[in-house]
C-alpha positions in Angstrom: -6.4 6.6 -19.7 -5.6 3.0 -20.5 -2.6 1.9 -18.5 -0.9 -1.3 -19.5 1.6 -2.9 -17.2 4.4 -4.5 -19.2 6.0 -7.6 -17.7 9.0 -9.6 -18.7 9.3 -13.4 -18.5 12.1 -14.9 -16.3 14.0 -18.1 -16.8 11.3 -20.1 -14.9 8.7 -19.0 -17.5 6.9 -16.8 -14.9 6.2 -13.1 -15.4 8.9 -10.9 -14.0 7.8 -7.7 -12.3 9.2 -4.5 -10.9 8.3 -4.6 -7.2 8.4 -1.7 -4.8 8.4 -2.4 -1.0 7.4 0.7 1.0 8.6 0.1 4.6 7.2 2.2 7.4 8.9 1.2 10.6 11.5 3.3 12.5 13.8 0.3 13.2 15.3 -1.4 10.2 16.4 -4.4 12.3 12.8 -4.9 13.5 10.6 -7.9 12.5 9.0 -5.7 9.9 12.5 -5.1 8.5 13.0 -8.9 8.6 9.9 -9.4 6.6 11.3 -7.0 4.0 14.6 -8.9 3.9 12.9 -12.3 3.3 10.6 -10.8 0.7 13.5 -9.2 -1.2 15.4 -12.5 -1.3 12.4 -14.5 -2.4 11.4 -12.0 -5.1 14.8 -11.5 -6.5 15.4 -15.3 -6.5 12.2 -15.5 -8.5 13.6 -13.1 -11.2 11.9 -9.9 -10.1 13.4 -6.5 -9.7 12.9 -5.1 -6.2 13.4 -1.7 -4.7 13.0 -0.9 -1.0 11.6 2.5 -0.1 12.4 3.0 3.6 10.4 6.0 4.6 12.2 6.5 7.9 15.7 6.1 6.6 15.0 8.5 3.8 13.3 10.9 6.3 10.2 11.3 4.2 8.2 14.3 5.4 4.6 13.2 6.0 3.1 16.6 6.8 1.5 18.4 3.9 1.8 22.2 4.5 2.1 25.5 2.8 5.9 25.8 3.3 6.4 23.0 0.8 5.0 25.2 -2.0 7.3 28.2 -2.1 5.8 29.7 -5.2 2.1 29.7 -4.5 0.1 29.0 -7.7 -3.4 29.8 -6.5 -3.5 32.2 -3.6 -0.5 33.7 -1.8 -2.6 34.4 1.4 -4.6 31.2 1.7 -3.3 27.6 1.4 -5.5 25.3 -0.7 -3.7 21.9 -0.5 -5.6 20.2 -3.4 -5.4 23.2 -5.7 -1.6 23.6 -5.0 -1.0 19.9 -5.6 -2.8 20.1 -8.9 -1.1 23.3 -10.1 2.4 22.2 -9.1 1.8 18.8 -10.7 0.8 20.5 -14.0 3.9 22.7 -13.8 6.2 19.8 -12.9 7.1 21.6 -9.7 6.1 19.2 -7.0 8.4 18.9 -4.0 11.4 16.6 -4.8 10.5 13.9 -2.3 7.0 13.6 -3.8 8.5 13.4 -7.4 10.8 10.7 -6.2 7.9 8.6 -4.8 5.8 9.1 -7.9 8.7 7.9 -10.1 9.0 4.8 -8.0 5.2 4.1 -8.3 5.5 4.6 -12.1 8.2 2.0 -12.2 6.5 -0.6 -10.1 4.1 -3.3 -11.2 3.4 -4.3 -7.6 3.7 -2.3 -4.5 4.1 -3.9 -1.1 3.4 -1.8 2.0 5.2 -3.2 5.0 4.2 -1.7 8.4 3.0 -2.4 12.0 -0.6 -1.6 12.9 -0.4 1.4 15.3 -3.6 2.7 16.9 -5.7 0.7 14.5 -4.0 2.3 11.4 -0.8 2.7 9.6 2.1 4.7 11.2 1.8 8.5 10.7 4.7 8.6 8.2 2.8 6.2 5.9 -0.5 8.1 6.3 1.3 11.3 5.3 2.8 9.4 2.3 -0.8 8.9 1.1 -1.6 12.6 1.8 1.3 14.0 -0.2 2.2 11.5 -2.9 -1.2 10.6 -4.3 -1.5 14.1 -5.6 -4.8 15.7 -6.7 -4.9 16.4 -10.4 -2.1 14.0 -11.1 -3.1 10.7 -9.5 -6.8 11.3 -9.1 -9.5 13.7 -10.4 -13.3 13.6 -10.3 -13.2 11.4 -13.4 -10.0 9.4 -12.6 -11.0 7.3 -9.6 -11.9 3.8 -8.6 -11.9 1.4 -11.6 -11.1 4.4 -13.8 -8.1 5.2 -11.6 -4.6 6.2 -12.7 -2.9 3.0 -11.5 -5.2 0.6 -13.3 -3.2 -2.6 -14.1 -0.9 -2.2 -11.1 -1.2 -4.3 -7.9 -0.8 -3.5 -4.2 -0.7 -5.5 -1.0 -0.5 -4.7 2.7 1.9 -6.7 4.8 0.9 -5.8 8.3 2.1 -6.9 11.8 0.1 -6.7 15.0 0.9 -7.1 18.7 -2.2 -9.1 19.7 -2.9 -12.7 18.5 -5.1 -13.5 15.5 -8.1 -14.6 17.6 -8.5 -11.1 19.1 -8.9 -9.6 15.6 -12.0 -11.6 14.7 -15.4 -9.8 14.3 -16.2 -10.3 18.0 -12.6 -10.2 19.3 -11.4 -7.5 21.7 -9.1 -5.9 19.1 -11.9 -5.6 16.5 -12.3 -6.9 13.0 -9.1 -6.6 11.0 -11.1 -6.0 7.8 -12.3 -2.7 9.4 -8.9 -1.5 10.4 -7.4 -2.1 6.9 -10.4 -0.8 5.0 -9.2 2.8 4.8 -5.9 1.8 3.1 -7.5 -0.7 0.8 -10.1 1.9 -0.2 -7.5 4.5 -0.8 -5.4 2.3 -3.0 -8.5 1.2 -5.0 -9.5 4.9 -5.2 -6.4 5.6 -7.4 -6.9 2.4 -9.4 -4.8 -0.3 -7.9 -5.9 -3.9 -7.9 -5.7 -4.6 -4.2 -4.7 -8.1 -3.0 -5.9 -9.6 0.3 -3.5 -8.5 3.1 -0.8 -10.6 4.6 -1.2 -10.1 8.4 1.4 -11.4 10.8 -0.4 -11.6 14.1 0.9 -11.8 17.7 4.3 -10.0 17.2 4.4 -9.1 20.9 6.4 -6.2 22.2 6.6 -3.5 24.9 6.6 -6.1 27.7 3.2 -7.6 26.6 3.6 -11.3 26.3 1.4 -14.0 24.9 4.0 -16.8 24.7 7.4 -17.6 26.1 10.6 -16.7 24.2 11.2 -20.1 22.6 7.6 -20.3 21.3 7.9 -16.7 20.1 11.0 -17.4 18.1 9.2 -20.3 16.4 6.2 -18.1 15.7 8.3 -15.4 14.1 9.9 -17.9 11.8 6.6 -19.3 10.9 5.3 -15.9 10.0 8.3 -15.3 7.7 7.8 -18.7 6.1 4.1 -17.9 5.5 5.0 -14.6 3.8 7.6 -16.3 1.6 5.2 -19.0 0.6 2.6 -16.4 -0.3 5.0 -14.4 -2.4 5.6 -17.3 -4.7 2.1 -17.3 -6.1 1.2 -13.6 -5.6 1.0 -12.8 -9.3 -1.8 -15.4 -9.8 -4.1 -14.1 -7.0 -7.3 -12.4 -7.7 -7.7 -8.9 -6.2 -10.3 -7.9 -3.6 -13.6 -7.2 -5.5 -14.8 -3.6 -5.3 -17.7 -1.8 -6.8 -17.0 0.5 -9.7 -18.6 3.4 -11.6 -21.1 1.1 -13.5 -22.3 -0.4 -10.2 -23.4 3.0 -8.7 -26.3 5.1 -9.6 -26.2 8.9 -10.1 -26.2 9.5 -6.4 -23.2 7.2 -5.8 -25.3 4.4 -4.3 -24.8 0.7 -5.2 -27.5 -0.1 -7.8 -26.4 -3.2 -9.7 -23.6 -5.7 -9.7 -21.9 -7.3 -12.7 -21.1 -10.8 -11.2 -18.4 -11.6 -13.8 -16.5 -8.4 -13.1 -16.6 -9.0 -9.3 -15.5 -12.6 -9.7 -12.6 -11.7 -11.9 -11.7 -8.4 -10.1 
């Protein structure tokens, strides 16, 4: 399948995109919510169309389970999640909330995932979004993966907040290497074909009584994080994605065998 992303041109001569922001934070007035607000304003001012997908407000159900498939397509006595996803996708009978999310992804040229890092991963509601929305047989198959994925031509980026300062997320920091914590989401997005941009991480968003700086300094830090995100959004469309290996780089056993330097450089 050759997917082409159609973009318009705005009045400034830049490409105009449909941008979906998937928010995974239980408090809309949180700093994560504030990052969504500044992103919406910046992107709309730049001529883009933006939709916010607030998973908590919409009460997205993150738990894949048999009860969501009332008319079992494969085996009435045993629940095969992947088989049921594939069968219901083919019958256009997926749960309504999954169909809604798939329609949003179809519309979007760029998807921004906004969330806090909880226990070294995304919140459970967002993990469940991956489990249920990226349906087997519809958004990936044995042949439709990685650089042959369904969402080829579309872009995705993680905008993440952390409680601890940036220094602690270095390779030898006490919080561990941020690259490792975000790898599962980056790999999942690439698995279904997205061009994945380098993440935007807002470090040191202290909370829960843990303090790294006083209130005045913290207010300034939060504003600086917002400004950094706004500045990045301006040139986001011109960024190269993170390079990943693809089918032509692996041997028959799925092991890296050769690299095309030009493809890696260009993403």
